[in-house]
N, CA, C and O atoms as a CHARMM CRD file, in Angstrom:
* protein
*
  356
    1    1 UNK  N     63.02200  75.30800  43.81600 PROA 1      0.00000
    2    1 UNK  CA    62.49000  76.35400  44.66800 PROA 1      0.00000
    3    1 UNK  C     63.33600  77.60000  44.49000 PROA 1      0.00000
    4    1 UNK  O     64.54900  77.51400  44.29800 PROA 1      0.00000
    5    2 UNK  N     62.68400  78.77900  44.55500 PROA 2      0.00000
    6    2 UNK  CA    63.38100  80.04700  44.36900 PROA 2      0.00000
    7    2 UNK  C     64.12500  80.47800  45.61700 PROA 2      0.00000
    8    2 UNK  O     64.31300  79.69300  46.54700 PROA 2      0.00000
    9    3 UNK  N     64.53800  81.71500  45.62700 PROA 3      0.00000
   10    3 UNK  CA    65.27300  82.29000  46.75600 PROA 3      0.00000
   11    3 UNK  C     64.39800  82.31300  48.00100 PROA 3      0.00000
   12    3 UNK  O     63.19500  82.55900  47.91000 PROA 3      0.00000
   13    4 UNK  N     64.99000  82.06100  49.16000 PROA 4      0.00000
   14    4 UNK  CA    64.25600  82.05400  50.42200 PROA 4      0.00000
   15    4 UNK  C     64.50900  83.33800  51.19400 PROA 4      0.00000
   16    4 UNK  O     65.60400  83.89900  51.15100 PROA 4      0.00000
   17    5 UNK  N     63.48900  83.79400  51.89700 PROA 5      0.00000
   18    5 UNK  CA    63.56200  84.98700  52.73400 PROA 5      0.00000
   19    5 UNK  C     63.07700  84.62300  54.12800 PROA 5      0.00000
   20    5 UNK  O     62.33300  83.65800  54.29700 PROA 5      0.00000
   21    6 UNK  N     63.49000  85.37900  55.11000 PROA 6      0.00000
   22    6 UNK  CA    63.01700  85.18600  56.47500 PROA 6      0.00000
   23    6 UNK  C     61.94100  86.21500  56.75600 PROA 6      0.00000
   24    6 UNK  O     62.11100  87.40200  56.47800 PROA 6      0.00000
   25    7 UNK  N     60.83400  85.75100  57.30900 PROA 7      0.00000
   26    7 UNK  CA    59.74000  86.64700  57.67900 PROA 7      0.00000
   27    7 UNK  C     59.36700  86.32600  59.11800 PROA 7      0.00000
   28    7 UNK  O     59.50400  85.18900  59.57000 PROA 7      0.00000
   29    8 UNK  N     58.89700  87.33400  59.82500 PROA 8      0.00000
   30    8 UNK  CA    58.55300  87.15400  61.23300 PROA 8      0.00000
   31    8 UNK  C     57.06600  87.41400  61.42400 PROA 8      0.00000
   32    8 UNK  O     56.52000  88.36600  60.86700 PROA 8      0.00000
   33    9 UNK  N     56.41600  86.57000  62.20900 PROA 9      0.00000
   34    9 UNK  CA    55.00200  86.78200  62.49800 PROA 9      0.00000
   35    9 UNK  C     54.86100  87.73300  63.67500 PROA 9      0.00000
   36    9 UNK  O     55.75900  87.85100  64.50900 PROA 9      0.00000
   37   10 UNK  N     53.71300  88.41200  63.72800 PROA 10     0.00000
   38   10 UNK  CA    53.44800  89.34300  64.82200 PROA 10     0.00000
   39   10 UNK  C     51.95000  89.41500  65.05200 PROA 10     0.00000
   40   10 UNK  O     51.16100  89.05200  64.17900 PROA 10     0.00000
   41   11 UNK  N     51.56100  89.88200  66.22400 PROA 11     0.00000
   42   11 UNK  CA    50.15400  90.00300  66.59300 PROA 11     0.00000
   43   11 UNK  C     49.60400  91.28400  65.97600 PROA 11     0.00000
   44   11 UNK  O     50.22700  92.34000  66.08100 PROA 11     0.00000
   45   12 UNK  N     48.43800  91.19700  65.33200 PROA 12     0.00000
   46   12 UNK  CA    47.76700  92.35300  64.74400 PROA 12     0.00000
   47   12 UNK  C     46.29100  92.24500  65.10900 PROA 12     0.00000
   48   12 UNK  O     45.53800  91.52300  64.45600 PROA 12     0.00000
   49   13 UNK  N     45.88000  92.95900  66.14600 PROA 13     0.00000
   50   13 UNK  CA    44.50800  92.84100  66.64400 PROA 13     0.00000
   51   13 UNK  C     44.30100  91.45100  67.20100 PROA 13     0.00000
   52   13 UNK  O     45.06900  90.99800  68.05000 PROA 13     0.00000
   53   14 UNK  N     43.25800  90.76100  66.72600 PROA 14     0.00000
   54   14 UNK  CA    43.00200  89.38900  67.16200 PROA 14     0.00000
   55   14 UNK  C     43.58600  88.36800  66.20200 PROA 14     0.00000
   56   14 UNK  O     43.28800  87.17800  66.30800 PROA 14     0.00000
   57   15 UNK  N     44.41100  88.81500  65.26800 PROA 15     0.00000
   58   15 UNK  CA    44.99600  87.92500  64.26800 PROA 15     0.00000
   59   15 UNK  C     46.51100  87.87000  64.42300 PROA 15     0.00000
   60   15 UNK  O     47.10700  88.65000  65.16600 PROA 15     0.00000
   61   16 UNK  N     47.10700  86.94500  63.71800 PROA 16     0.00000
   62   16 UNK  CA    48.55500  86.87800  63.59800 PROA 16     0.00000
   63   16 UNK  C     48.87900  87.19900  62.15200 PROA 16     0.00000
   64   16 UNK  O     48.26400  86.64800  61.23900 PROA 16     0.00000
   65   17 UNK  N     49.83600  88.08300  61.93600 PROA 17     0.00000
   66   17 UNK  CA    50.20000  88.50800  60.58400 PROA 17     0.00000
   67   17 UNK  C     51.65500  88.15100  60.29800 PROA 17     0.00000
   68   17 UNK  O     52.45900  87.99500  61.21700 PROA 17     0.00000
   69   18 UNK  N     51.97600  88.02700  59.04000 PROA 18     0.00000
   70   18 UNK  CA    53.35500  87.80600  58.61000 PROA 18     0.00000
   71   18 UNK  C     53.69800  88.91900  57.63300 PROA 18     0.00000
   72   18 UNK  O     53.01000  89.11000  56.63000 PROA 18     0.00000
   73   19 UNK  N     54.75000  89.64100  57.92800 PROA 19     0.00000
   74   19 UNK  CA    55.19700  90.73800  57.05500 PROA 19     0.00000
   75   19 UNK  C     55.98800  90.12900  55.91100 PROA 19     0.00000
   76   19 UNK  O     56.93600  89.37600  56.13400 PROA 19     0.00000
   77   20 UNK  N     55.59200  90.46300  54.66300 PROA 20     0.00000
   78   20 UNK  CA    56.24900  89.92200  53.48200 PROA 20     0.00000
   79   20 UNK  C     57.43000  90.81400  53.09800 PROA 20     0.00000
   80   20 UNK  O     57.28100  92.03600  53.05900 PROA 20     0.00000
   81   21 UNK  N     58.59200  90.23900  52.81700 PROA 21     0.00000
   82   21 UNK  CA    59.74000  91.04800  52.41300 PROA 21     0.00000
   83   21 UNK  C     59.45600  91.80400  51.10800 PROA 21     0.00000
   84   21 UNK  O     58.84500  91.25900  50.18900 PROA 21     0.00000
   85   22 UNK  N     59.90300  93.05800  51.03500 PROA 22     0.00000
   86   22 UNK  CA    59.67800  93.89600  49.85100 PROA 22     0.00000
   87   22 UNK  C     60.31100  93.28100  48.60500 PROA 22     0.00000
   88   22 UNK  O     59.83200  93.51100  47.49500 PROA 22     0.00000
   89   23 UNK  N     61.36200  92.51600  48.77000 PROA 23     0.00000
   90   23 UNK  CA    62.04900  91.90800  47.62300 PROA 23     0.00000
   91   23 UNK  C     61.13600  90.95100  46.85100 PROA 23     0.00000
   92   23 UNK  O     61.41000  90.64000  45.69200 PROA 23     0.00000
   93   24 UNK  N     60.06100  90.48500  47.47700 PROA 24     0.00000
   94   24 UNK  CA    59.12700  89.59800  46.78300 PROA 24     0.00000
   95   24 UNK  C     58.21300  90.35600  45.82900 PROA 24     0.00000
   96   24 UNK  O     57.58800  89.75000  44.96000 PROA 24     0.00000
   97   25 UNK  N     58.12800  91.68000  45.98300 PROA 25     0.00000
   98   25 UNK  CA    57.30000  92.48900  45.08400 PROA 25     0.00000
   99   25 UNK  C     55.81200  92.29900  45.28600 PROA 25     0.00000
  100   25 UNK  O     55.03800  92.45900  44.34200 PROA 25     0.00000
  101   26 UNK  N     55.39500  91.96400  46.48600 PROA 26     0.00000
  102   26 UNK  CA    53.97800  91.75100  46.77400 PROA 26     0.00000
  103   26 UNK  C     53.26800  93.10200  46.80300 PROA 26     0.00000
  104   26 UNK  O     53.69200  94.01500  47.51200 PROA 26     0.00000
  105   27 UNK  N     52.18600  93.22900  46.03100 PROA 27     0.00000
  106   27 UNK  CA    51.42200  94.47700  45.99000 PROA 27     0.00000
  107   27 UNK  C     50.58200  94.61400  47.25500 PROA 27     0.00000
  108   27 UNK  O     50.01400  93.63000  47.72700 PROA 27     0.00000
  109   28 UNK  N     50.49700  95.81800  47.80700 PROA 28     0.00000
  110   28 UNK  CA    49.62700  96.01300  48.97100 PROA 28     0.00000
  111   28 UNK  C     48.15300  95.96000  48.55900 PROA 28     0.00000
  112   28 UNK  O     47.82100  96.13200  47.38700 PROA 28     0.00000
  113   29 UNK  N     47.28500  95.72200  49.52500 PROA 29     0.00000
  114   29 UNK  CA    45.82700  95.71900  49.33000 PROA 29     0.00000
  115   29 UNK  C     45.34600  94.63600  48.37300 PROA 29     0.00000
  116   29 UNK  O     44.31900  94.82100  47.71900 PROA 29     0.00000
  117   30 UNK  N     46.04200  93.52600  48.26800 PROA 30     0.00000
  118   30 UNK  CA    45.59500  92.39000  47.45400 PROA 30     0.00000
  119   30 UNK  C     45.07400  91.29900  48.37400 PROA 30     0.00000
  120   30 UNK  O     45.46500  91.23400  49.53900 PROA 30     0.00000
  121   31 UNK  N     44.20800  90.45400  47.87300 PROA 31     0.00000
  122   31 UNK  CA    43.65700  89.35700  48.66100 PROA 31     0.00000
  123   31 UNK  C     44.33400  88.05300  48.26900 PROA 31     0.00000
  124   31 UNK  O     44.67800  87.83300  47.10800 PROA 31     0.00000
  125   32 UNK  N     44.51400  87.19700  49.26600 PROA 32     0.00000
  126   32 UNK  CA    45.17800  85.92100  49.09400 PROA 32     0.00000
  127   32 UNK  C     44.33500  84.83000  49.72600 PROA 32     0.00000
  128   32 UNK  O     43.59500  85.08600  50.67600 PROA 32     0.00000
  129   33 UNK  N     44.44200  83.62200  49.20900 PROA 33     0.00000
  130   33 UNK  CA    43.89500  82.47000  49.90700 PROA 33     0.00000
  131   33 UNK  C     45.07200  81.79200  50.60200 PROA 33     0.00000
  132   33 UNK  O     46.17600  81.72800  50.06100 PROA 33     0.00000
  133   34 UNK  N     44.82300  81.29400  51.79300 PROA 34     0.00000
  134   34 UNK  CA    45.85400  80.62100  52.56600 PROA 34     0.00000
  135   34 UNK  C     45.37200  79.20200  52.82500 PROA 34     0.00000
  136   34 UNK  O     44.26900  78.99900  53.33300 PROA 34     0.00000
  137   35 UNK  N     46.19200  78.22800  52.48000 PROA 35     0.00000
  138   35 UNK  CA    45.83700  76.82800  52.68700 PROA 35     0.00000
  139   35 UNK  C     46.97300  76.13700  53.43200 PROA 35     0.00000
  140   35 UNK  O     48.14000  76.50400  53.29500 PROA 35     0.00000
  141   36 UNK  N     46.61200  75.13800  54.21600 PROA 36     0.00000
  142   36 UNK  CA    47.60200  74.32400  54.90300 PROA 36     0.00000
  143   36 UNK  C     47.71100  73.01900  54.13100 PROA 36     0.00000
  144   36 UNK  O     46.73400  72.28400  53.98800 PROA 36     0.00000
  145   37 UNK  N     48.90100  72.74300  53.64000 PROA 37     0.00000
  146   37 UNK  CA    49.14300  71.51700  52.86900 PROA 37     0.00000
  147   37 UNK  C     50.36700  70.81600  53.42600 PROA 37     0.00000
  148   37 UNK  O     51.48600  71.31600  53.30600 PROA 37     0.00000
  149   38 UNK  N     50.15800  69.67600  54.02400 PROA 38     0.00000
  150   38 UNK  CA    51.24600  68.86200  54.59600 PROA 38     0.00000
  151   38 UNK  C     52.09300  69.65400  55.58500 PROA 38     0.00000
  152   38 UNK  O     53.31600  69.51600  55.61500 PROA 38     0.00000
  153   39 UNK  N     51.44200  70.47900  56.38800 PROA 39     0.00000
  154   39 UNK  CA    52.15700  71.25500  57.39800 PROA 39     0.00000
  155   39 UNK  C     52.73100  72.57200  56.89300 PROA 39     0.00000
  156   39 UNK  O     53.26500  73.34700  57.68500 PROA 39     0.00000
  157   40 UNK  N     52.63400  72.84200  55.60400 PROA 40     0.00000
  158   40 UNK  CA    53.13600  74.10200  55.03300 PROA 40     0.00000
  159   40 UNK  C     51.96300  75.04000  54.77100 PROA 40     0.00000
  160   40 UNK  O     50.85900  74.59200  54.46200 PROA 40     0.00000
  161   41 UNK  N     52.20400  76.32900  54.89300 PROA 41     0.00000
  162   41 UNK  CA    51.20500  77.32300  54.50400 PROA 41     0.00000
  163   41 UNK  C     51.45600  77.69000  53.05400 PROA 41     0.00000
  164   41 UNK  O     52.57600  78.03300  52.67600 PROA 41     0.00000
  165   42 UNK  N     50.41300  77.61700  52.24500 PROA 42     0.00000
  166   42 UNK  CA    50.52300  77.93100  50.82000 PROA 42     0.00000
  167   42 UNK  C     49.66600  79.16100  50.54700 PROA 42     0.00000
  168   42 UNK  O     48.47100  79.16900  50.84600 PROA 42     0.00000
  169   43 UNK  N     50.26900  80.19200  49.98400 PROA 43     0.00000
  170   43 UNK  CA    49.56700  81.43300  49.64100 PROA 43     0.00000
  171   43 UNK  C     49.29400  81.43700  48.14500 PROA 43     0.00000
  172   43 UNK  O     50.17600  81.14300  47.33800 PROA 43     0.00000
  173   44 UNK  N     48.05200  81.77600  47.78500 PROA 44     0.00000
  174   44 UNK  CA    47.68900  81.90700  46.36800 PROA 44     0.00000
  175   44 UNK  C     47.00900  83.25400  46.17600 PROA 44     0.00000
  176   44 UNK  O     46.06800  83.59200  46.89400 PROA 44     0.00000
  177   45 UNK  N     47.48200  84.00700  45.21900 PROA 45     0.00000
  178   45 UNK  CA    46.92100  85.31800  44.92200 PROA 45     0.00000
  179   45 UNK  C     45.53700  85.16700  44.31100 PROA 45     0.00000
  180   45 UNK  O     45.35600  84.40700  43.35900 PROA 45     0.00000
  181   46 UNK  N     44.56100  85.88700  44.85200 PROA 46     0.00000
  182   46 UNK  CA    43.21000  85.87300  44.28500 PROA 46     0.00000
  183   46 UNK  C     43.15100  86.86400  43.12700 PROA 46     0.00000
  184   46 UNK  O     43.92000  87.82400  43.08300 PROA 46     0.00000
  185   47 UNK  N     42.23900  86.62700  42.19600 PROA 47     0.00000
  186   47 UNK  CA    42.05900  87.54900  41.07600 PROA 47     0.00000
  187   47 UNK  C     41.63000  88.91400  41.59400 PROA 47     0.00000
  188   47 UNK  O     40.94000  89.01800  42.60800 PROA 47     0.00000
  189   48 UNK  N     42.04600  89.95800  40.88500 PROA 48     0.00000
  190   48 UNK  CA    41.60700  91.30000  41.25700 PROA 48     0.00000
  191   48 UNK  C     40.10600  91.39900  41.03600 PROA 48     0.00000
  192   48 UNK  O     39.58600  90.88600  40.04500 PROA 48     0.00000
  193   49 UNK  N     39.40500  92.06000  41.95700 PROA 49     0.00000
  194   49 UNK  CA    37.95700  92.20600  41.75000 PROA 49     0.00000
  195   49 UNK  C     37.68900  93.08400  40.53600 PROA 49     0.00000
  196   49 UNK  O     38.46200  93.98800  40.21800 PROA 49     0.00000
  197   50 UNK  N     36.58100  92.80000  39.86700 PROA 50     0.00000
  198   50 UNK  CA    36.20900  93.61500  38.71300 PROA 50     0.00000
  199   50 UNK  C     35.85100  95.01700  39.18700 PROA 50     0.00000
  200   50 UNK  O     35.24800  95.19300  40.24600 PROA 50     0.00000
  201   51 UNK  N     36.22900  96.00200  38.39600 PROA 51     0.00000
  202   51 UNK  CA    35.90700  97.38200  38.75100 PROA 51     0.00000
  203   51 UNK  C     34.40600  97.58300  38.72000 PROA 51     0.00000
  204   51 UNK  O     33.70900  97.07900  37.83900 PROA 51     0.00000
  205   52 UNK  N     33.93000  98.32000  39.68400 PROA 52     0.00000
  206   52 UNK  CA    32.51000  98.62900  39.72500 PROA 52     0.00000
  207   52 UNK  C     32.28700  99.96000  39.02100 PROA 52     0.00000
  208   52 UNK  O     33.08000 100.89100  39.15900 PROA 52     0.00000
  209   53 UNK  N     31.21200 100.03500  38.27600 PROA 53     0.00000
  210   53 UNK  CA    30.87900 101.24500  37.53200 PROA 53     0.00000
  211   53 UNK  C     30.28300 102.27500  38.48600 PROA 53     0.00000
  212   53 UNK  O     29.35300 101.96800  39.23200 PROA 53     0.00000
  213   54 UNK  N     30.81200 103.48700  38.46500 PROA 54     0.00000
  214   54 UNK  CA    30.32600 104.55600  39.32900 PROA 54     0.00000
  215   54 UNK  C     29.44700 105.49200  38.49500 PROA 54     0.00000
  216   54 UNK  O     29.95500 106.32100  37.74000 PROA 54     0.00000
  217   55 UNK  N     28.14200 105.35500  38.63600 PROA 55     0.00000
  218   55 UNK  CA    27.19500 106.14700  37.84900 PROA 55     0.00000
  219   55 UNK  C     27.27300 107.63100  38.19100 PROA 55     0.00000
  220   55 UNK  O     26.91800 108.47000  37.36300 PROA 55     0.00000
  221   56 UNK  N     27.73000 107.97000  39.39900 PROA 56     0.00000
  222   56 UNK  CA    27.80800 109.36900  39.79800 PROA 56     0.00000
  223   56 UNK  C     28.73800 110.17700  38.89200 PROA 56     0.00000
  224   56 UNK  O     28.54800 111.38300  38.73900 PROA 56     0.00000
  225   57 UNK  N     29.73100 109.53600  38.29600 PROA 57     0.00000
  226   57 UNK  CA    30.67900 110.24900  37.43700 PROA 57     0.00000
  227   57 UNK  C     30.07500 110.61400  36.07700 PROA 57     0.00000
  228   57 UNK  O     30.56000 111.53200  35.41600 PROA 57     0.00000
  229   58 UNK  N     29.03000 109.91100  35.65600 PROA 58     0.00000
  230   58 UNK  CA    28.45200 110.16300  34.33800 PROA 58     0.00000
  231   58 UNK  C     27.01600 110.67300  34.39900 PROA 58     0.00000
  232   58 UNK  O     26.45300 111.06700  33.37800 PROA 58     0.00000
  233   59 UNK  N     26.42600 110.66600  35.58300 PROA 59     0.00000
  234   59 UNK  CA    25.03200 111.10700  35.71600 PROA 59     0.00000
  235   59 UNK  C     24.89800 112.54600  35.22600 PROA 59     0.00000
  236   59 UNK  O     25.65400 113.42500  35.63800 PROA 59     0.00000
  237   60 UNK  N     23.94500 112.77200  34.35800 PROA 60     0.00000
  238   60 UNK  CA    23.68900 114.10600  33.83300 PROA 60     0.00000
  239   60 UNK  C     24.56800 114.50200  32.66400 PROA 60     0.00000
  240   60 UNK  O     24.43100 115.61400  32.15300 PROA 60     0.00000
  241   61 UNK  N     25.46500 113.63300  32.22200 PROA 61     0.00000
  242   61 UNK  CA    26.37100 114.00900  31.13700 PROA 61     0.00000
  243   61 UNK  C     25.73600 113.84500  29.75700 PROA 61     0.00000
  244   61 UNK  O     26.25100 114.39900  28.78500 PROA 61     0.00000
  245   62 UNK  N     24.64300 113.10600  29.64300 PROA 62     0.00000
  246   62 UNK  CA    23.97100 112.91200  28.35800 PROA 62     0.00000
  247   62 UNK  C     22.69700 113.75700  28.34200 PROA 62     0.00000
  248   62 UNK  O     21.59200 113.23600  28.49100 PROA 62     0.00000
  249   63 UNK  N     22.86500 115.03200  28.16600 PROA 63     0.00000
  250   63 UNK  CA    21.74900 115.97800  28.26400 PROA 63     0.00000
  251   63 UNK  C     20.71100 115.78400  27.15900 PROA 63     0.00000
  252   63 UNK  O     19.55700 116.17500  27.33200 PROA 63     0.00000
  253   64 UNK  N     21.09900 115.18400  26.01800 PROA 64     0.00000
  254   64 UNK  CA    20.16900 115.03800  24.90500 PROA 64     0.00000
  255   64 UNK  C     19.22200 113.84000  25.07300 PROA 64     0.00000
  256   64 UNK  O     18.26500 113.70400  24.31100 PROA 64     0.00000
  257   65 UNK  N     19.47500 112.97600  26.05500 PROA 65     0.00000
  258   65 UNK  CA    18.59100 111.83000  26.26200 PROA 65     0.00000
  259   65 UNK  C     17.31000 112.25600  26.94900 PROA 65     0.00000
  260   65 UNK  O     17.32200 113.12600  27.82000 PROA 65     0.00000
  261   66 UNK  N     16.20500 111.64400  26.55700 PROA 66     0.00000
  262   66 UNK  CA    14.90000 111.97100  27.11000 PROA 66     0.00000
  263   66 UNK  C     14.56400 110.98900  28.22400 PROA 66     0.00000
  264   66 UNK  O     14.74400 109.78300  28.06000 PROA 66     0.00000
  265   67 UNK  N     14.08200 111.48600  29.34400 PROA 67     0.00000
  266   67 UNK  CA    13.68700 110.64100  30.46900 PROA 67     0.00000
  267   67 UNK  C     12.35400 109.97700  30.15500 PROA 67     0.00000
  268   67 UNK  O     11.43200 110.63200  29.66900 PROA 67     0.00000
  269   68 UNK  N     12.24900 108.68600  30.42900 PROA 68     0.00000
  270   68 UNK  CA    11.02000 107.94000  30.21100 PROA 68     0.00000
  271   68 UNK  C     10.38800 107.69200  31.57300 PROA 68     0.00000
  272   68 UNK  O     11.02000 107.14500  32.47700 PROA 68     0.00000
  273   69 UNK  N      9.14800 108.09700  31.70200 PROA 69     0.00000
  274   69 UNK  CA     8.43900 107.89600  32.96500 PROA 69     0.00000
  275   69 UNK  C      8.29100 106.40200  33.23500 PROA 69     0.00000
  276   69 UNK  O      7.93500 105.65800  32.32100 PROA 69     0.00000
  277   70 UNK  N      8.55000 105.93700  34.45400 PROA 70     0.00000
  278   70 UNK  CA     8.48600 104.50300  34.76200 PROA 70     0.00000
  279   70 UNK  C      7.11300 103.88900  34.52400 PROA 70     0.00000
  280   70 UNK  O      7.03400 102.71600  34.15700 PROA 70     0.00000
  281   71 UNK  N      6.02200 104.63800  34.72000 PROA 71     0.00000
  282   71 UNK  CA     4.69600 104.05100  34.57400 PROA 71     0.00000
  283   71 UNK  C      4.25400 103.94100  33.11500 PROA 71     0.00000
  284   71 UNK  O      3.26000 103.27600  32.82600 PROA 71     0.00000
  285   72 UNK  N      4.97100 104.57700  32.19500 PROA 72     0.00000
  286   72 UNK  CA     4.57100 104.48800  30.79100 PROA 72     0.00000
  287   72 UNK  C      4.93800 103.12300  30.21700 PROA 72     0.00000
  288   72 UNK  O      5.96000 102.54300  30.58200 PROA 72     0.00000
  289   73 UNK  N      4.10200 102.61500  29.32100 PROA 73     0.00000
  290   73 UNK  CA     4.35400 101.31700  28.70300 PROA 73     0.00000
  291   73 UNK  C      5.08400 101.52900  27.38500 PROA 73     0.00000
  292   73 UNK  O      4.65500 102.31700  26.54200 PROA 73     0.00000
  293   74 UNK  N      6.18100 100.82200  27.22300 PROA 74     0.00000
  294   74 UNK  CA     6.95000 100.91900  25.99200 PROA 74     0.00000
  295   74 UNK  C      6.47700  99.90500  24.95300 PROA 74     0.00000
  296   74 UNK  O      6.60800 100.12600  23.74900 PROA 74     0.00000
  297   75 UNK  N      5.92400  98.78800  25.43500 PROA 75     0.00000
  298   75 UNK  CA     5.51000  97.71800  24.54700 PROA 75     0.00000
  299   75 UNK  C      4.08900  97.29400  24.89600 PROA 75     0.00000
  300   75 UNK  O      3.64500  97.46000  26.03200 PROA 75     0.00000
  301   76 UNK  N      3.38500  96.75200  23.92100 PROA 76     0.00000
  302   76 UNK  CA     2.07200  96.18000  24.18500 PROA 76     0.00000
  303   76 UNK  C      2.25900  94.90100  25.00200 PROA 76     0.00000
  304   76 UNK  O      3.31700  94.27200  24.96800 PROA 76     0.00000
  305   77 UNK  N      1.21000  94.53500  25.73200 PROA 77     0.00000
  306   77 UNK  CA     1.27000  93.31100  26.53000 PROA 77     0.00000
  307   77 UNK  C      1.41000  92.10500  25.61300 PROA 77     0.00000
  308   77 UNK  O      0.88900  92.10200  24.49800 PROA 77     0.00000
  309   78 UNK  N      2.11200  91.08700  26.08100 PROA 78     0.00000
  310   78 UNK  CA     2.27900  89.85700  25.30200 PROA 78     0.00000
  311   78 UNK  C      0.93500  89.15000  25.18400 PROA 78     0.00000
  312   78 UNK  O      0.12000  89.23300  26.10200 PROA 78     0.00000
  313   79 UNK  N      0.68500  88.45600  24.07600 PROA 79     0.00000
  314   79 UNK  CA    -0.57100  87.72800  23.92500 PROA 79     0.00000
  315   79 UNK  C     -0.83400  86.75300  25.05900 PROA 79     0.00000
  316   79 UNK  O     -1.98600  86.59800  25.46500 PROA 79     0.00000
  317   80 UNK  N      0.18400  86.09400  25.58400 PROA 80     0.00000
  318   80 UNK  CA    -0.02000  85.14000  26.67800 PROA 80     0.00000
  319   80 UNK  C     -0.51400  85.86400  27.93900 PROA 80     0.00000
  320   80 UNK  O     -1.30600  85.30700  28.69900 PROA 80     0.00000
  321   81 UNK  N     -0.05700  87.08700  28.16400 PROA 81     0.00000
  322   81 UNK  CA    -0.50600  87.87000  29.33100 PROA 81     0.00000
  323   81 UNK  C     -1.95000  88.30800  29.13500 PROA 81     0.00000
  324   81 UNK  O     -2.72200  88.34200  30.09400 PROA 81     0.00000
  325   82 UNK  N     -2.32300  88.64400  27.90200 PROA 82     0.00000
  326   82 UNK  CA    -3.70300  89.04400  27.62700 PROA 82     0.00000
  327   82 UNK  C     -4.63400  87.85000  27.82700 PROA 82     0.00000
  328   82 UNK  O     -5.70100  87.99600  28.42300 PROA 82     0.00000
  329   83 UNK  N     -4.24100  86.66000  27.33400 PROA 83     0.00000
  330   83 UNK  CA    -5.04500  85.44500  27.50100 PROA 83     0.00000
  331   83 UNK  C     -5.22900  85.12200  28.97800 PROA 83     0.00000
  332   83 UNK  O     -6.32800  84.76900  29.40700 PROA 83     0.00000
  333   84 UNK  N     -4.15700  85.24400  29.75700 PROA 84     0.00000
  334   84 UNK  CA    -4.23000  84.93100  31.18200 PROA 84     0.00000
  335   84 UNK  C     -5.16100  85.90000  31.91200 PROA 84     0.00000
  336   84 UNK  O     -5.88600  85.50000  32.82300 PROA 84     0.00000
  337   85 UNK  N     -5.13900  87.17600  31.50900 PROA 85     0.00000
  338   85 UNK  CA    -5.98200  88.16100  32.16600 PROA 85     0.00000
  339   85 UNK  C     -7.44600  87.90600  31.83300 PROA 85     0.00000
  340   85 UNK  O     -8.31100  88.15200  32.67300 PROA 85     0.00000
  341   86 UNK  N     -7.74800  87.42400  30.63900 PROA 86     0.00000
  342   86 UNK  CA    -9.13000  87.17600  30.23300 PROA 86     0.00000
  343   86 UNK  C     -9.70700  85.89600  30.81600 PROA 86     0.00000
  344   86 UNK  O    -10.92800  85.75500  30.88600 PROA 86     0.00000
  345   87 UNK  N     -8.86600  84.96000  31.23400 PROA 87     0.00000
  346   87 UNK  CA    -9.37300  83.67900  31.71100 PROA 87     0.00000
  347   87 UNK  C     -9.49000  83.61500  33.24100 PROA 87     0.00000
  348   87 UNK  O     -9.66500  82.53000  33.79500 PROA 87     0.00000
  349   88 UNK  N     -9.39700  84.75200  33.92400 PROA 88     0.00000
  350   88 UNK  CA    -9.48400  84.73100  35.39800 PROA 88     0.00000
  351   88 UNK  C    -10.91100  84.77800  35.89000 PROA 88     0.00000
  352   88 UNK  O    -11.12700  84.69000  37.09900 PROA 88     0.00000
  353   89 UNK  N    -11.90700  84.91400  35.01600 PROA 89     0.00000
  354   89 UNK  CA   -13.30000  85.07100  35.41900 PROA 89     0.00000
  355   89 UNK  C    -13.97700  83.84200  35.66300 PROA 89     0.00000
  356   89 UNK  O    -15.15900  83.84600  36.01000 PROA 89     0.00000
């Protein structure tokens, strides 16, 4: 086992929190899973969430692209769709 530190719990809203010593190098704003194992609390760092793409930063930057109207058809209907439409009578 590594070096031990003392931490104190305190009330935070309707929860109880434990302040982590800075010497542990814990990054702020990270998520952890907490499990109880044989009377001990075990903390496990969760993976960082994947970055979400922000379209607002790039919207309008590709001026040479042509807008395609949503109602226009890009492809002919599949033969199975044509067969299904003809057999409804």
